[in-house]
C-alpha positions in Angstrom: 123.2 132.4 210.2 121.0 129.8 208.5 121.3 128.2 205.0 119.0 125.9 203.2 119.5 122.6 201.3 118.8 124.6 198.0 121.6 127.0 198.9 124.1 124.1 199.0 122.7 122.6 195.8 123.8 125.8 194.0 127.3 125.8 195.7 128.6 127.3 198.9 126.1 129.7 200.4 126.9 133.4 200.8 128.3 134.3 204.1 129.9 130.9 204.6 133.3 132.4 204.3 132.6 134.5 207.5 131.7 131.4 209.5 134.0 129.2 211.6 131.5 126.8 213.1 129.2 124.8 210.8 126.3 122.7 212.0 124.7 120.3 209.4 121.7 118.3 210.6 118.6 116.6 209.4 117.6 113.1 208.2 119.8 113.2 205.1 123.3 112.4 206.5 124.7 112.0 203.0 123.6 115.6 202.1 124.9 117.0 205.3 128.3 115.3 204.8 128.4 116.5 201.2 127.8 120.1 202.4 130.6 119.7 204.9 132.9 118.6 202.1 131.9 121.6 200.0 132.8 123.9 202.9 136.2 122.2 203.3 136.9 122.6 199.6 136.1 126.3 199.8 138.4 126.9 202.8 141.5 129.0 201.7 143.7 126.5 203.4 141.9 123.5 204.9 145.0 121.8 206.0 144.9 118.6 208.2 141.5 117.1 209.0 140.9 116.0 212.6 138.0 113.6 213.2 136.2 113.7 216.5 133.2 111.6 217.7 130.3 113.4 219.3 130.3 110.8 222.1 133.8 111.9 223.0 132.8 115.6 223.2 129.8 114.7 225.3 132.2 113.1 227.8 134.8 115.9 227.6 133.3 119.2 226.3 136.7 120.9 226.7 138.2 118.7 224.0 136.7 120.7 221.1 138.4 123.9 222.1 141.7 122.2 222.9 141.7 120.5 219.5 140.6 123.6 217.7 143.4 125.7 219.1 146.2 123.0 218.9 148.6 123.5 216.0 149.3 120.7 213.6 152.4 118.6 214.1 154.1 120.4 211.2 152.6 123.8 211.9 150.0 123.5 209.1 146.4 124.6 209.2 143.8 122.1 210.3 140.0 121.8 210.5 137.8 119.6 212.7 135.1 117.3 211.5 132.7 116.1 214.2 130.2 113.3 213.6 127.6 113.5 216.4 124.2 112.1 217.2 121.6 114.7 218.2 123.0 117.3 220.6 126.1 115.4 221.7 128.3 118.4 220.7 126.2 121.1 222.3 128.2 121.6 225.5 131.5 121.4 223.7 130.3 124.0 221.1 129.1 126.3 223.9 132.4 126.0 225.7 134.3 126.7 222.5 132.3 129.9 222.0 132.7 131.0 225.6 136.4 130.5 225.6 136.8 132.3 222.3 134.8 135.3 223.6 137.0 135.3 226.7 140.1 135.7 224.5 141.4 132.2 224.3 142.7 132.8 220.7 141.8 131.8 217.2 140.3 128.4 216.6 140.4 126.1 213.6 137.1 125.7 211.5 134.7 123.2 213.1 132.3 121.3 211.0 129.6 119.2 212.8 127.5 116.6 211.0 124.7 115.8 213.5 122.6 112.8 212.7 119.1 112.8 214.3 119.4 116.5 215.1 117.2 119.2 213.5 117.4 123.0 213.1 115.3 123.2 216.3 117.9 121.4 218.4 119.8 123.1 221.2 123.0 123.2 219.2 121.2 124.8 216.2 119.5 127.4 218.4 122.9 128.2 220.0 124.5 128.9 216.6 121.8 130.1 214.1 121.9 133.8 215.0 125.7 134.0 215.2 127.5 135.7 212.3 130.5 133.3 212.8 128.3 130.2 212.5 126.2 128.5 209.8 123.3 126.1 210.4 121.7 124.0 207.6 119.2 121.1 207.7 119.1 118.4 205.0 116.1 116.3 204.0 116.4 113.1 201.9 116.2 114.2 198.3 114.0 112.7 195.6 115.2 111.3 192.3 114.7 114.5 190.3 116.6 116.7 192.7 119.6 114.3 192.8 119.5 114.1 189.0 119.8 117.9 188.9 122.8 117.7 191.3 124.4 115.0 189.1 124.1 117.3 186.0 125.7 120.1 188.0 128.6 117.8 189.0 128.9 116.7 185.4 129.0 120.3 184.1 131.8 121.1 186.6 133.8 118.1 185.4 133.3 119.0 181.7 131.0 116.1 181.1 127.7 116.3 179.1 125.2 113.6 180.1 123.1 112.2 177.3 119.5 110.9 177.6 118.4 109.9 181.1 121.9 109.1 182.3 121.8 111.7 185.2 118.7 109.8 186.6 120.4 106.5 186.1 123.5 107.6 188.0 121.3 109.1 190.8 119.3 105.9 191.1 122.5 103.7 191.0 123.9 105.8 193.8 120.8 105.2 195.9 120.1 109.0 195.8 123.4 109.5 197.8 125.1 112.6 196.4 128.5 111.5 197.7 128.3 108.2 195.7 126.9 110.1 192.8 129.9 112.4 192.8 132.2 109.4 192.8 130.4 108.0 189.8 130.6 111.3 187.9 134.3 111.6 188.7 135.0 108.1 187.4 132.9 108.7 184.3 134.8 112.0 183.6 138.1 110.2 183.9 136.9 107.4 181.6 135.7 109.9 178.9 138.9 112.0 179.4 136.7 115.0 180.1 137.6 118.3 181.7 136.1 121.8 181.8 138.4 123.0 179.0 137.6 120.0 176.9 134.0 118.8 177.5 133.0 115.4 176.4 129.5 113.7 176.0 129.0 110.5 178.0 126.6 107.8 176.9 124.9 105.0 178.8 127.3 102.6 177.2 130.2 104.6 178.7 128.6 104.4 182.1 128.0 100.7 181.7 131.7 100.2 181.2 132.7 101.7 184.5 129.6 100.8 186.6 128.1 97.6 187.8 127.0 95.3 185.0 123.4 95.2 186.2 121.4 96.7 189.1 121.5 93.3 190.8 125.3 93.8 191.2 124.7 96.8 193.4 123.8 97.3 197.0 120.0 97.0 196.9 119.7 93.2 197.1 121.8 93.3 200.3 119.7 96.1 201.8 116.5 94.2 201.0 117.8 90.9 202.5 118.9 92.7 205.7 115.8 94.9 206.3 113.5 92.2 205.0 114.8 89.8 207.6 115.9 87.2 205.0 118.8 85.6 206.9 119.0 82.7 204.5 119.5 85.0 201.5 121.8 87.2 203.4 124.6 84.6 203.6 124.8 84.5 199.8 124.7 88.3 199.7 127.6 88.6 202.1 129.6 86.2 200.0 128.8 88.4 196.9 130.0 91.5 198.8 133.4 89.9 199.2 133.5 88.5 195.6 132.7 91.9 194.0 134.7 93.9 196.5 131.7 96.1 197.3 132.6 99.1 199.5 131.5 98.5 203.1 130.8 102.2 203.7 128.9 102.6 200.4 126.8 99.6 201.3 126.1 101.0 204.7 125.1 104.4 203.2 122.5 102.6 201.1 121.2 100.8 204.2 121.0 104.1 206.1 119.1 105.7 203.3 116.5 103.0 203.1 116.1 103.2 206.9 115.6 106.9 206.7 113.1 106.4 203.8 111.1 103.9 206.0 111.0 106.4 208.8 109.7 109.0 206.4 107.0 106.7 205.0 106.0 105.7 208.6 105.7 109.3 209.6 103.6 110.1 206.4 101.2 107.2 207.0 100.7 107.9 210.7 99.4 105.2 213.2 96.4 104.1 211.0 97.6 104.8 207.5 98.0 102.2 204.8 100.9 102.0 202.3 98.4 100.9 199.6 96.5 104.2 200.0 99.5 106.3 198.9 99.0 108.1 195.6 101.5 108.1 192.8 102.5 111.6 193.6 103.1 110.8 197.3 105.1 107.7 196.4 107.3 109.9 194.1 107.8 112.4 196.9 108.9 109.6 199.2 111.3 108.2 196.6 109.4 104.9 196.1 110.1 103.4 192.7 107.6 100.8 191.3 110.3 98.1 191.3 110.9 98.6 195.0 107.3 98.7 196.2 107.0 95.1 197.2 110.3 95.2 199.2 109.4 98.4 200.9 105.9 97.1 201.8 107.5 94.1 203.4 110.1 96.1 205.3 107.4 98.5 206.6 105.7 95.5 208.1 108.9 94.5 210.0 110.1 97.9 211.1 107.6 99.9 213.1 108.4 103.3 214.6 110.0 102.0 217.8 112.2 99.5 216.0 113.3 102.2 213.5 114.2 104.5 216.4 116.6 101.8 217.6 117.9 100.9 214.1 118.9 104.3 212.9 121.3 105.2 215.8 122.8 101.7 215.5 123.6 102.3 211.8 125.2 105.7 212.6 127.3 104.0 215.3 128.3 101.3 212.8 129.2 104.0 210.2 131.7 105.5 212.7 133.1 102.1 213.5 133.7 101.3 209.8 135.5 104.7 209.3 137.7 104.2 212.3 138.4 100.4 211.7 139.0 100.2 207.9 141.1 97.1 208.4 138.3 95.0 209.8 135.4 96.9 208.0 134.2 93.8 206.1 134.0 91.6 209.3 132.3 94.4 211.3 129.8 94.9 208.5 129.0 91.2 208.1 128.4 90.7 211.8 126.1 93.7 212.1 124.1 93.0 209.0 123.4 89.5 210.3 122.3 90.8 213.7 120.0 93.4 212.1 118.5 90.8 209.7 117.8 88.6 212.7 116.1 91.5 214.5 114.0 92.2 211.4 112.8 88.6 211.4 110.8 89.3 214.6 107.8 91.2 213.4 
Protein backbone atom coordinates (compact mmCIF):
# COMPACT_ATOMS: atom_id res chain seq x y z
CA UNK A 1 0.00 0.00 0.00
CA UNK A 2 1.05 3.62 -0.46
CA UNK A 3 0.78 6.61 1.85
CA UNK A 4 1.53 10.29 1.34
CA UNK A 5 3.50 12.90 3.24
CA UNK A 6 0.21 14.52 4.28
CA UNK A 7 -0.97 11.22 5.78
CA UNK A 8 2.03 11.23 8.11
CA UNK A 9 1.56 14.90 8.95
CA UNK A 10 -1.79 13.88 10.45
CA UNK A 11 -0.33 10.91 12.34
CA UNK A 12 0.09 7.26 11.45
CA UNK A 13 -1.76 6.38 8.20
CA UNK A 14 -4.63 3.93 8.21
CA UNK A 15 -3.57 0.43 7.37
CA UNK A 16 -0.06 0.91 8.77
CA UNK A 17 -0.86 -1.51 11.58
CA UNK A 18 -1.29 -4.27 8.98
CA UNK A 19 2.15 -3.68 7.45
CA UNK A 20 5.41 -5.29 8.47
CA UNK A 21 7.75 -3.76 5.86
CA UNK A 22 7.99 0.03 5.52
CA UNK A 23 9.82 1.84 2.74
CA UNK A 24 10.32 5.60 3.22
CA UNK A 25 12.03 7.43 0.38
CA UNK A 26 12.35 10.82 -1.33
CA UNK A 27 14.68 13.83 -1.01
CA UNK A 28 13.56 14.70 2.54
CA UNK A 29 15.56 12.24 4.65
CA UNK A 30 14.46 14.04 7.82
CA UNK A 31 10.78 13.58 7.00
CA UNK A 32 11.34 9.92 6.11
CA UNK A 33 13.18 9.30 9.39
CA UNK A 34 10.46 11.10 11.36
CA UNK A 35 7.85 8.85 9.70
CA UNK A 36 9.85 5.78 10.67
CA UNK A 37 9.95 7.05 14.27
CA UNK A 38 6.14 7.47 14.24
CA UNK A 39 5.71 3.88 13.08
CA UNK A 40 8.01 2.61 15.82
CA UNK A 41 6.05 4.57 18.44
CA UNK A 42 2.82 3.03 17.13
CA UNK A 43 4.09 -0.55 17.33
CA UNK A 44 2.39 -2.47 20.18
CA UNK A 45 5.81 -3.67 21.35
CA UNK A 46 8.71 -2.17 19.40
CA UNK A 47 11.35 -3.82 21.56
CA UNK A 48 15.02 -3.67 20.62
CA UNK A 49 16.13 -1.67 17.58
CA UNK A 50 18.63 -3.28 15.19
CA UNK A 51 20.39 -0.87 12.81
CA UNK A 52 21.50 -2.19 9.43
CA UNK A 53 23.29 -0.36 6.62
CA UNK A 54 21.96 -0.75 3.10
CA UNK A 55 25.48 -1.40 1.82
CA UNK A 56 25.68 -4.48 4.08
CA UNK A 57 22.39 -5.80 2.67
CA UNK A 58 23.61 -5.24 -0.86
CA UNK A 59 26.64 -7.45 -0.11
CA UNK A 60 24.60 -10.04 1.80
CA UNK A 61 20.86 -10.01 0.89
CA UNK A 62 20.14 -12.95 3.22
CA UNK A 63 21.14 -10.85 6.24
CA UNK A 64 17.79 -9.06 6.40
CA UNK A 65 15.76 -12.24 6.76
CA UNK A 66 18.24 -13.70 9.24
CA UNK A 67 18.11 -10.60 11.45
CA UNK A 68 14.33 -10.24 11.14
CA UNK A 69 13.80 -13.81 12.38
CA UNK A 70 16.48 -13.80 15.08
CA UNK A 71 15.24 -13.43 18.64
CA UNK A 72 16.60 -10.76 20.93
CA UNK A 73 19.26 -11.84 23.42
CA UNK A 74 16.64 -11.62 26.20
CA UNK A 75 13.77 -12.96 24.12
CA UNK A 76 12.19 -9.52 23.69
CA UNK A 77 10.62 -8.10 20.54
CA UNK A 78 12.79 -6.26 18.04
CA UNK A 79 12.47 -4.10 14.94
CA UNK A 80 14.96 -3.42 12.15
CA UNK A 81 15.91 0.05 10.90
CA UNK A 82 17.70 0.04 7.55
CA UNK A 83 19.38 3.18 6.21
CA UNK A 84 19.98 2.65 2.53
CA UNK A 85 20.99 4.61 -0.52
CA UNK A 86 18.71 4.08 -3.51
CA UNK A 87 17.81 0.44 -4.13
CA UNK A 88 20.57 -1.06 -1.97
CA UNK A 89 18.00 -3.08 0.03
CA UNK A 90 15.97 -4.37 -2.95
CA UNK A 91 17.43 -7.88 -3.19
CA UNK A 92 17.32 -8.28 0.59
CA UNK A 93 13.66 -7.25 0.75
CA UNK A 94 12.81 -9.58 -2.12
CA UNK A 95 14.55 -12.45 -0.34
CA UNK A 96 12.71 -11.63 2.91
CA UNK A 97 9.35 -11.75 1.12
CA UNK A 98 10.16 -14.98 -0.73
CA UNK A 99 11.31 -16.80 2.40
CA UNK A 100 8.26 -15.58 4.33
CA UNK A 101 5.94 -16.89 1.63
CA UNK A 102 7.85 -20.18 1.70
CA UNK A 103 7.01 -20.57 5.40
CA UNK A 104 10.23 -19.40 7.04
CA UNK A 105 8.27 -17.95 9.99
CA UNK A 106 7.32 -14.58 11.41
CA UNK A 107 9.69 -11.67 10.90
CA UNK A 108 10.25 -8.53 12.96
CA UNK A 109 9.04 -5.21 11.48
CA UNK A 110 11.48 -3.78 8.94
CA UNK A 111 11.68 -0.01 8.37
CA UNK A 112 13.78 1.24 5.47
CA UNK A 113 14.81 4.88 5.08
CA UNK A 114 16.14 5.07 1.52
CA UNK A 115 17.94 8.25 0.57
CA UNK A 116 18.09 9.00 -3.17
CA UNK A 117 15.26 6.51 -3.86
CA UNK A 118 11.78 7.45 -5.08
CA UNK A 119 8.37 5.81 -5.16
CA UNK A 120 9.29 4.70 -8.71
CA UNK A 121 12.33 2.73 -7.55
CA UNK A 122 12.48 -1.07 -7.78
CA UNK A 123 12.05 -1.52 -4.03
CA UNK A 124 8.97 0.72 -3.98
CA UNK A 125 7.46 -1.14 -6.94
CA UNK A 126 8.12 -4.43 -5.18
CA UNK A 127 6.20 -3.31 -2.09
CA UNK A 128 3.55 -0.78 -3.08
CA UNK A 129 0.79 -3.29 -3.93
CA UNK A 130 1.38 -5.58 -0.98
CA UNK A 131 -1.07 -5.36 1.96
CA UNK A 132 1.76 -6.17 4.38
CA UNK A 133 3.97 -3.27 3.21
CA UNK A 134 3.77 0.52 3.21
CA UNK A 135 5.56 2.90 0.82
CA UNK A 136 5.74 6.68 1.29
CA UNK A 137 7.76 9.40 -0.41
CA UNK A 138 8.83 12.60 1.32
CA UNK A 139 9.65 15.98 -0.23
CA UNK A 140 11.49 18.81 1.54
CA UNK A 141 8.79 20.87 3.29
CA UNK A 142 8.33 24.62 3.17
CA UNK A 143 8.24 26.91 6.20
CA UNK A 144 4.47 26.95 6.55
CA UNK A 145 4.07 23.16 6.46
CA UNK A 146 6.77 22.67 9.10
CA UNK A 147 5.18 25.41 11.24
CA UNK A 148 1.88 23.49 11.05
CA UNK A 149 3.72 20.34 12.15
CA UNK A 150 5.32 22.26 15.03
CA UNK A 151 1.89 23.40 16.22
CA UNK A 152 0.66 19.79 16.09
CA UNK A 153 3.70 18.69 18.14
CA UNK A 154 3.03 21.48 20.63
CA UNK A 155 -0.65 20.54 20.94
CA UNK A 156 0.32 16.93 21.67
CA UNK A 157 2.71 18.15 24.38
CA UNK A 158 0.13 20.46 25.99
CA UNK A 159 1.89 23.57 24.74
CA UNK A 160 0.20 26.62 23.25
CA UNK A 161 2.49 28.66 21.00
CA UNK A 162 1.94 32.38 20.94
CA UNK A 163 2.60 34.72 18.02
CA UNK A 164 4.85 33.44 15.24
CA UNK A 165 6.72 31.10 17.59
CA UNK A 166 5.88 27.99 15.53
CA UNK A 167 7.52 29.56 12.48
CA UNK A 168 10.51 30.64 14.53
CA UNK A 169 11.02 27.09 15.83
CA UNK A 170 10.62 25.69 12.30
CA UNK A 171 13.19 28.12 10.93
CA UNK A 172 15.63 27.53 13.80
CA UNK A 173 15.41 23.79 13.15
CA UNK A 174 16.31 24.33 9.50
CA UNK A 175 12.87 22.92 8.53
CA UNK A 176 13.95 19.59 10.02
CA UNK A 177 10.96 18.04 11.80
CA UNK A 178 13.18 15.91 14.05
CA UNK A 179 15.06 18.91 15.39
CA UNK A 180 11.78 20.80 15.66
CA UNK A 181 10.33 17.98 17.78
CA UNK A 182 13.37 18.17 20.05
CA UNK A 183 12.86 21.93 20.45
CA UNK A 184 9.16 21.50 21.26
CA UNK A 185 9.96 18.80 23.83
CA UNK A 186 12.53 21.05 25.54
CA UNK A 187 10.11 23.97 25.53
CA UNK A 188 7.32 21.87 27.03
CA UNK A 189 9.64 20.71 29.82
CA UNK A 190 10.75 24.29 30.47
CA UNK A 191 7.14 25.51 30.67
CA UNK A 192 6.09 22.46 32.73
CA UNK A 193 3.39 21.71 30.16
CA UNK A 194 1.54 18.47 29.55
CA UNK A 195 -1.74 17.54 27.82
CA UNK A 196 -3.62 17.56 31.17
CA UNK A 197 -2.20 20.94 32.13
CA UNK A 198 -1.58 23.02 28.97
CA UNK A 199 0.69 26.06 29.14
CA UNK A 200 1.29 28.98 26.76
CA UNK A 201 4.89 29.48 25.61
CA UNK A 202 6.25 32.88 24.61
CA UNK A 203 9.19 33.90 22.47
CA UNK A 204 10.99 34.82 25.70
CA UNK A 205 10.54 31.25 26.95
CA UNK A 206 12.03 29.90 23.73
CA UNK A 207 14.92 32.36 23.95
CA UNK A 208 15.77 30.90 27.36
CA UNK A 209 16.21 27.36 26.04
CA UNK A 210 17.37 28.05 22.46
CA UNK A 211 20.42 29.68 20.96
CA UNK A 212 20.85 33.31 21.94
CA UNK A 213 20.88 34.42 18.31
CA UNK A 214 20.54 32.86 14.88
CA UNK A 215 24.30 33.27 14.48
CA UNK A 216 24.74 30.73 17.29
CA UNK A 217 23.08 28.05 15.16
CA UNK A 218 24.16 25.83 12.31
CA UNK A 219 23.69 28.13 9.33
CA UNK A 220 27.03 30.00 9.47
CA UNK A 221 28.82 26.63 9.33
CA UNK A 222 26.66 25.45 6.43
CA UNK A 223 27.38 28.66 4.51
CA UNK A 224 31.13 28.45 5.14
CA UNK A 225 31.28 24.82 3.97
CA UNK A 226 29.09 25.04 0.88
CA UNK A 227 30.41 28.50 0.04
CA UNK A 228 33.97 27.17 -0.05
CA UNK A 229 35.13 29.66 2.60
CA UNK A 230 37.93 27.57 4.12
CA UNK A 231 39.40 30.51 6.04
CA UNK A 232 36.11 31.18 7.83
CA UNK A 233 35.50 27.48 8.40
CA UNK A 234 38.39 27.10 10.84
CA UNK A 235 36.73 29.60 13.18
CA UNK A 236 33.35 27.92 12.74
CA UNK A 237 34.82 24.52 13.67
CA UNK A 238 36.25 26.10 16.81
CA UNK A 239 32.81 27.56 17.57
CA UNK A 240 31.21 24.13 17.10
CA UNK A 241 33.41 22.78 19.89
CA UNK A 242 32.98 25.79 22.16
CA UNK A 243 29.18 25.71 21.94
CA UNK A 244 28.95 21.93 21.92
CA UNK A 245 26.84 21.91 18.76
CA UNK A 246 25.45 18.48 17.95
CA UNK A 247 27.41 16.94 15.02
CA UNK A 248 24.40 15.05 13.66
CA UNK A 249 22.16 18.11 13.94
CA UNK A 250 24.73 20.17 12.07
CA UNK A 251 25.04 17.54 9.36
CA UNK A 252 21.25 17.45 8.98
CA UNK A 253 21.31 21.20 8.32
CA UNK A 254 24.02 20.65 5.71
CA UNK A 255 22.03 17.82 4.09
CA UNK A 256 18.95 20.00 3.92
CA UNK A 257 20.78 22.86 2.22
CA UNK A 258 22.33 20.42 -0.29
CA UNK A 259 18.86 19.03 -1.01
CA UNK A 260 17.55 22.58 -1.40
CA UNK A 261 20.32 23.43 -3.88
CA UNK A 262 19.43 20.31 -5.87
CA UNK A 263 15.78 21.37 -5.94
CA UNK A 264 16.63 24.89 -7.08
CA UNK A 265 18.98 23.53 -9.76
CA UNK A 266 16.24 21.26 -11.07
CA UNK A 267 13.76 24.17 -11.06
CA UNK A 268 16.11 26.46 -12.98
CA UNK A 269 17.12 23.90 -15.59
CA UNK A 270 20.31 24.21 -17.66
CA UNK A 271 19.68 27.82 -18.77
CA UNK A 272 17.64 29.30 -15.94
CA UNK A 273 18.70 32.18 -13.71
CA UNK A 274 18.28 32.46 -9.95
CA UNK A 275 17.45 36.14 -10.35
CA UNK A 276 14.43 35.29 -12.50
CA UNK A 277 12.68 33.34 -9.73
CA UNK A 278 9.49 35.02 -8.52
CA UNK A 279 8.70 35.60 -4.84
CA UNK A 280 6.21 32.74 -4.94
CA UNK A 281 8.76 30.36 -6.47
CA UNK A 282 11.35 31.35 -3.88
CA UNK A 283 8.83 30.69 -1.10
CA UNK A 284 8.06 27.25 -2.54
CA UNK A 285 11.77 26.47 -2.62
CA UNK A 286 12.23 27.62 0.99
CA UNK A 287 14.46 30.58 0.08
CA UNK A 288 14.29 33.29 2.77
CA UNK A 289 15.43 36.79 1.85
CA UNK A 290 18.25 36.73 4.41
CA UNK A 291 19.70 33.62 2.72
CA UNK A 292 19.47 34.68 -0.92
CA UNK A 293 23.04 35.92 -1.23
CA UNK A 294 24.47 32.75 0.32
CA UNK A 295 22.30 30.47 -1.80
CA UNK A 296 23.20 32.36 -4.99
CA UNK A 297 26.89 31.94 -4.14
CA UNK A 298 26.48 28.23 -3.38
CA UNK A 299 24.56 27.58 -6.61
CA UNK A 300 27.54 29.00 -8.48
CA UNK A 301 29.82 26.50 -6.80
CA UNK A 302 27.63 23.40 -6.85
CA UNK A 303 26.43 22.45 -10.31
CA UNK A 304 24.34 19.32 -10.85
CA UNK A 305 27.24 16.87 -11.20
CA UNK A 306 28.97 18.16 -8.07
CA UNK A 307 25.70 17.91 -6.12
CA UNK A 308 25.29 14.33 -7.34
CA UNK A 309 28.61 13.57 -5.65
CA UNK A 310 27.97 15.67 -2.54
CA UNK A 311 24.61 14.24 -1.43
CA UNK A 312 25.70 10.54 -1.27
CA UNK A 313 28.82 11.64 0.59
CA UNK A 314 26.74 13.46 3.20
CA UNK A 315 24.55 10.37 3.61
CA UNK A 316 27.63 8.19 4.12
CA UNK A 317 29.00 10.69 6.66
CA UNK A 318 25.65 10.63 8.48
CA UNK A 319 25.97 6.87 8.91
CA UNK A 320 29.55 7.21 10.11
CA UNK A 321 28.58 9.77 12.75
CA UNK A 322 25.78 7.54 14.05
CA UNK A 323 28.06 4.51 14.29
CA UNK A 324 31.13 6.37 15.63
CA UNK A 325 29.72 8.75 18.22
CA UNK A 326 33.01 8.79 20.15
CA UNK A 327 34.88 10.36 17.24
CA UNK A 328 31.94 12.22 15.67
CA UNK A 329 33.45 15.71 16.11
CA UNK A 330 36.75 14.71 14.48
CA UNK A 331 35.02 12.93 11.59
CA UNK A 332 32.76 15.91 11.02
CA UNK A 333 35.59 18.45 11.08
CA UNK A 334 37.68 16.47 8.59
CA UNK A 335 34.80 16.02 6.17
CA UNK A 336 33.60 19.62 6.43
CA UNK A 337 37.09 20.82 5.53
CA UNK A 338 37.32 18.49 2.52
CA UNK A 339 33.88 19.52 1.26
CA UNK A 340 34.73 23.23 1.65
CA UNK A 341 37.93 22.72 -0.34
CA UNK A 342 35.94 20.96 -3.04
CA UNK A 343 33.49 23.88 -3.09
CA UNK A 344 36.38 26.32 -3.68
CA UNK A 345 36.85 24.82 -7.16
CA UNK A 346 34.08 26.39 -9.22
